[in-house]
C-alpha positions in Angstrom: -75.1 36.9 20.6 -71.8 38.5 19.8 -70.9 38.2 23.5 -71.6 34.5 23.4 -69.5 34.0 20.3 -66.7 36.0 21.9 -66.8 33.7 24.9 -66.8 30.6 22.7 -63.8 32.0 20.7 -62.0 32.7 24.0 -62.5 29.2 25.2 -61.3 27.7 21.9 -58.3 30.0 21.9 -57.5 29.0 25.5 -57.7 25.3 24.6 -55.4 25.8 21.6 -52.9 27.6 23.8 -53.0 24.9 26.3 -52.5 22.3 23.6 -49.6 24.2 22.2 -48.0 24.6 25.6 -48.4 20.9 26.3 -46.8 20.1 23.0 -43.9 22.4 23.7 -43.5 21.1 27.3 -43.5 17.5 26.1 -40.4 18.0 23.9 -37.6 16.2 25.8 -34.2 17.9 25.9 -31.0 15.9 25.8 -28.0 17.4 27.6 -24.5 16.8 26.2 -21.3 18.0 27.9 -18.4 18.5 25.6 -16.3 21.5 26.5 -14.3 21.7 23.2 -17.6 22.7 21.6 -17.2 26.1 23.4 -13.8 26.7 21.7 -13.3 28.3 18.3 -13.5 27.3 15.5 -15.6 24.4 16.9 -18.3 26.7 18.4 -18.9 28.7 15.2 -18.3 26.0 12.5 -19.2 22.5 14.0 -21.8 23.2 16.6 -24.3 24.9 14.2 -23.9 21.8 11.9 -24.7 19.6 14.9 -27.7 21.6 15.9 -29.0 21.6 12.4 -28.5 17.9 11.7 -29.1 16.2 15.1 -32.8 16.7 14.8 -32.9 14.1 11.9 -31.2 11.5 14.1 -33.1 11.8 17.4 -36.6 10.3 18.1 -39.5 12.6 17.5 -40.0 15.1 20.3 -36.3 15.2 21.3 -33.9 18.1 20.9 -30.3 18.8 21.9 -29.7 21.6 24.4 -27.2 24.2 23.0 -25.2 24.3 26.2 -22.2 22.0 26.4 -21.2 22.2 30.1 -18.1 23.2 32.0 -15.2 24.6 30.0 -12.3 22.5 31.4 -11.9 18.8 31.8 -11.1 19.1 35.5 -14.3 21.1 36.1 -16.3 18.8 33.8 -15.2 15.7 35.7 -15.8 17.3 39.1 -19.4 18.5 38.3 -20.3 15.2 36.5 -19.4 13.2 39.6 -21.6 15.6 41.7 -24.7 15.6 39.5 -24.7 12.6 37.2 -27.3 10.8 39.3 -29.8 13.6 38.4 -29.8 12.1 34.9 -28.0 15.0 33.3 -26.0 15.3 31.2 -27.4 12.4 29.3 -24.1 12.0 27.4 -20.6 13.1 28.4 -17.4 13.5 26.5 -14.2 12.9 28.4 -10.8 11.5 28.6 -9.7 7.8 28.8 -8.4 8.5 32.3 -11.9 9.4 33.4 -13.5 6.1 32.3 -12.6 3.9 35.2 -13.5 6.5 37.8 -16.9 7.0 36.3 -17.3 3.2 35.9 -16.4 2.5 39.5 -18.8 5.1 40.7 -21.6 3.6 38.6 -22.0 6.8 36.7 -21.7 5.4 33.1 -23.5 2.6 31.4 -21.8 -0.1 29.3 -22.7 0.1 25.6 -21.3 -3.3 24.7 -24.5 -4.8 23.3 -25.7 -1.5 21.7 -22.4 -1.1 20.0 -22.3 -4.7 18.8 -25.8 -4.3 17.2 -24.8 -1.1 15.4 -24.1 -1.8 11.8 -21.2 0.7 11.8 -19.3 -0.8 14.7 -16.8 -2.5 12.4 -15.6 0.9 11.2 -13.8 1.8 14.5 -10.1 1.3 15.2 -9.8 -1.8 17.3 -7.0 -0.3 19.4 -9.4 2.5 20.4 -12.2 0.0 21.2 -9.8 -2.1 23.2 -8.7 0.9 25.3 -12.3 1.5 26.3 -13.1 -2.1 27.0 -12.7 -2.8 30.7 -13.8 -6.0 32.6 -15.2 -7.3 29.3 -17.5 -4.3 28.8 -17.3 -1.4 26.4 -17.7 1.9 28.3 -17.9 4.5 25.5 -17.5 5.1 21.8 -14.3 6.9 20.6 -14.6 10.0 18.6 -11.0 11.2 18.7 -7.7 9.4 18.8 -4.3 11.1 18.8 -0.7 10.8 19.9 1.6 13.5 21.3 4.7 14.0 19.2 6.9 17.1 19.1 5.8 20.2 17.1 8.8 22.2 15.9 9.1 25.7 14.3 11.3 24.6 11.4 12.6 28.0 10.4 13.7 28.9 13.9 15.9 25.8 14.2 17.3 26.3 10.7 18.1 30.0 11.6 20.4 28.8 14.4 21.8 25.8 12.6 19.9 23.3 14.7 18.3 20.0 14.0 15.1 18.6 15.6 16.1 16.9 18.8 16.0 13.1 18.9 17.0 12.5 22.5 16.1 14.1 25.8 19.6 15.6 26.2 19.3 17.1 22.7 15.8 18.5 23.6 17.3 20.4 26.5 20.3 21.5 24.5 18.4 22.7 21.4 15.7 24.4 23.5 18.2 26.2 25.7 20.1 27.4 22.7 17.0 28.9 21.1 16.1 30.6 24.4 19.5 32.2 24.5 19.6 33.2 20.8 16.0 34.0 19.7 14.7 37.2 21.1 11.2 36.9 22.7 11.1 33.1 22.3 11.9 30.1 24.5 12.9 26.8 23.0 10.3 24.7 24.8 7.3 24.7 27.0 5.6 22.1 29.3 2.4 22.4 31.1 2.5 22.4 34.9 -0.9 23.8 36.1 -2.5 21.9 39.0 -5.6 20.0 37.8 -4.6 20.3 34.1 -4.9 16.9 32.3 -2.1 17.9 29.9 0.5 17.8 32.7 -0.2 14.1 33.3 -0.4 13.3 29.6 2.9 15.0 28.8 4.6 13.2 31.7 3.3 9.9 30.7 4.5 10.3 27.1 8.0 10.6 28.4 7.5 7.9 31.0 6.2 5.3 28.5 9.6 5.4 26.8 11.0 3.7 30.0 8.1 1.5 30.9 4.8 0.8 29.1 2.9 0.4 32.3 2.9 2.2 35.6 0.7 -0.4 37.3 -0.1 -4.1 36.7 -3.0 -6.1 38.0 -2.2 -8.3 41.0 -5.1 -10.5 42.1 -8.1 -8.3 42.8 -5.9 -5.2 43.0 -3.0 -3.4 41.3 0.7 -3.0 42.1 3.2 -0.4 41.0 5.7 -1.4 38.4 7.2 2.1 37.9 10.5 2.3 39.7 11.9 5.3 41.6 14.8 5.4 39.1 12.4 5.6 36.1 10.4 8.4 37.8 13.6 10.2 38.6 14.7 10.0 35.0 11.5 11.7 33.8 11.6 14.3 36.6 15.2 15.1 35.8 14.2 16.0 32.3 11.8 18.6 33.8 14.4 19.9 36.1 17.0 20.3 33.3 14.5 22.1 31.1 13.9 24.7 33.8 17.5 25.0 35.0 18.9 25.3 31.5 16.5 28.1 30.5 14.9 26.0 27.9 11.5 26.9 29.3 10.4 30.2 30.7 10.6 30.0 34.4 8.2 32.9 34.7 5.5 30.8 33.0 5.5 27.8 35.3 2.0 26.8 36.2 0.8 27.2 32.6 -2.2 25.2 31.3 -2.7 23.5 28.0 -4.8 26.2 26.3 -2.3 28.9 27.2 0.6 26.8 26.0 -1.2 26.1 22.6 -1.9 29.9 22.2 1.7 30.7 23.2 3.1 28.4 20.5 1.1 29.9 17.7 1.9 33.4 19.0 5.6 32.6 18.6 6.5 32.3 22.3 7.9 28.8 22.0 9.8 27.0 19.3 8.8 23.5 20.4 5.9 21.9 22.3 4.5 18.4 22.8 1.0 18.6 21.4 -1.7 16.8 19.3 -3.4 17.3 16.0 -5.9 19.8 17.4 -3.2 22.5 16.9 -4.4 22.6 13.3 -7.4 24.5 14.4 -5.1 27.4 15.3 -3.9 27.5 11.7 -6.9 29.5 10.7 -5.7 32.5 12.7 -2.0 31.8 12.5 -1.4 30.2 9.1 2.2 31.3 8.8 3.1 29.6 12.1 1.4 26.4 11.3 2.9 26.4 7.8 6.3 26.6 9.5 5.5 23.7 11.9 6.8 20.2 11.4 5.8 17.1 13.3 8.6 14.9 14.5 8.7 11.9 16.9 9.0 12.6 20.6 12.7 12.7 21.6 13.7 9.4 23.2 15.2 8.8 26.7 18.6 7.3 27.2 18.0 3.5 27.4 14.4 4.0 26.3 12.3 3.1 23.3 10.2 5.3 21.1 6.8 5.9 22.6 4.2 8.7 23.0 1.0 9.2 25.0 -2.0 8.0 23.0 -5.2 9.7 23.7 -8.6 8.0 23.2 -11.5 10.3 23.8 -14.9 8.6 24.2 -18.6 9.7 24.4 -20.1 8.0 27.4 -23.7 7.2 28.3 -24.9 8.4 31.7 -26.1 5.4 33.8 -28.9 7.6 35.1 -30.2 9.2 31.9 -33.9 9.3 31.7 -33.7 8.9 27.9 -31.3 6.0 27.3 -32.5 5.2 23.8 -32.4 8.8 22.6 -29.0 9.3 24.3 -27.6 6.3 22.4 -29.0 7.7 19.2 -27.2 11.0 20.0 -23.9 9.1 20.5 -24.3 7.2 17.2 -25.0 10.5 15.4 -21.9 12.2 17.0 -19.7 9.3 16.1 -21.1 8.8 12.6 -18.9 9.1 9.5 -20.2 12.5 8.6 -19.9 13.9 12.1 -16.4 12.6 12.8 -15.2 13.6 9.4 -16.3 17.2 9.8 -15.3 17.4 13.5 -11.9 15.9 13.0 -11.2 18.2 10.0 -12.1 21.4 11.9 -10.3 20.4 15.0 -7.4 18.7 13.2 -7.9 15.4 15.2 -7.1 11.9 13.9 -10.2 9.9 13.0 -11.0 6.7 15.0 -13.1 5.5 12.1 -11.6 3.5 9.3 -14.0 4.9 6.7 -13.1 8.5 7.7 -9.4 7.8 7.6 -9.8 6.5 4.0 -11.4 9.7 2.8 -9.2 11.8 0.5 -9.4 14.8 2.8 -7.5 12.7 5.4 -5.3 10.4 3.3 -3.9 13.2 1.2 -3.5 15.7 4.1 0.1 16.1 5.2 -0.9 17.2 8.6 -3.1 14.2 9.2 -0.4 11.9 7.7 2.3 13.4 10.0 0.3 12.4 13.1 -1.1 9.1 11.8 2.5 8.0 11.1 3.2 8.4 14.8 0.2 6.2 16.0 2.4 3.1 16.0 4.4 4.4 18.9 1.2 5.4 20.9 0.7 3.8 24.3 -2.6 4.0 26.2 -2.7 4.3 30.0 -3.5 1.4 32.4 -7.2 0.8 33.0 -7.3 2.1 36.6 -8.9 5.0 38.4 -6.3 7.7 37.7 -7.8 10.5 39.6 -5.4 10.4 42.6 -2.3 9.3 40.8 -2.8 12.2 38.4 -2.8 14.6 41.3 0.4 13.0 42.6 2.1 13.2 39.2 1.2 16.8 38.7 2.4 17.7 42.2 5.7 15.9 41.6 6.2 17.9 38.4 5.5 21.1 40.3 7.9 20.1 43.1 10.7 19.8 40.7 9.8 22.7 38.4 9.5 25.1 41.4 12.8 23.7 42.8 11.1 22.6 46.0 12.6 19.1 45.7 15.4 17.5 43.7 14.3 15.0 41.0 15.5 12.1 43.2 13.5 13.4 46.2 10.4 14.1 44.2 10.7 10.6 42.5 10.9 8.9 45.9 7.9 10.9 47.1 5.9 10.1 44.0 6.8 6.4 44.1 5.7 6.1 47.7 2.4 7.9 46.9 1.7 5.5 44.0 2.5 2.5 46.2 0.2 3.9 48.9 -2.6 4.4 46.4 -2.3 0.8 45.1 -2.1 -0.7 48.6 -5.1 1.3 49.8 -7.2 0.3 46.8 -7.5 3.9 45.7 -6.9 3.1 42.0 
């Protein structure tokens, strides 16, 4: 009798185990790629909050994988193009310059109707929504906006009797003076690493002072409106910064993360950067307390302008869980999520209700960047993948003294024209 009871118990136990296993197996896992989640303090402060709260915003049976993909934008873009059709990641964070490339490849799904039906859609900055609206469709929801002014170590300039530069010539002169007079420090740094998005963004910030567009639509295609003279003017600035000693020639090829770290470690007195630099203030409070935010120096004959970044969350066109993925996007761009994320990272909020919070309105750091938004210019709605490579190569050709600014500008202009004529943008 006992043997029979044992067998019955074993059968019941097996059934329970199978039921539990089936229940666990049925839990759907959403995949979200966002490499800044792997960077401190986001990883230790914001990600746990996301994991704890996202479960209340996803449909029953869904969870978010605690793995946020490749750790550079270049690698994230490359791998997404390779594997998006597998359905993962379900949601991807990216740059505005990625949107058209993903759209043209059919890798992201428009969210126009979903966004219009969302009762919080009226809280987003219209300029950010406009930047993500291409061919009448909205291709993502913004979670960060920022412009790229000049960050300056105030005490270093004051020590040497200098004022923050207001022109490109002053930028070279002030930076070169600091390099000469301040031991262990260079006056300025620019990024020049191949594949680094910041190289393109810094270049465009200077270029926008000469021309607010690089391409314009012509019929079904695009044509170049940048002139060789304008490109040469920007590349001459890079040339002069290197030749004058304003930047450290031994650090050419530097990427964005290394430049940010170098600034807070006291290696540079000035950099072009965004509000995310506040995140470094936790480990380097004295440097950030000494940092002031001033407008980007203006080109001769130019007008004030700066690169404006709009970073969206995009819906994979091949996700197997479109409704849950949209719920994830809504959660990650909700008032609570953006307020916390933007505070930790130091980013500017794309939501009006977040911008009106006391933590943002009364914050000098936020105010300093928000005051620069009026000069922000967004990039043309083209596929920037190949032009970005050309621009970075032109910067390197000048920085490494392989071409003169005029030669590099002529080469870059011909590349851009070729891209447009071949339909590669």
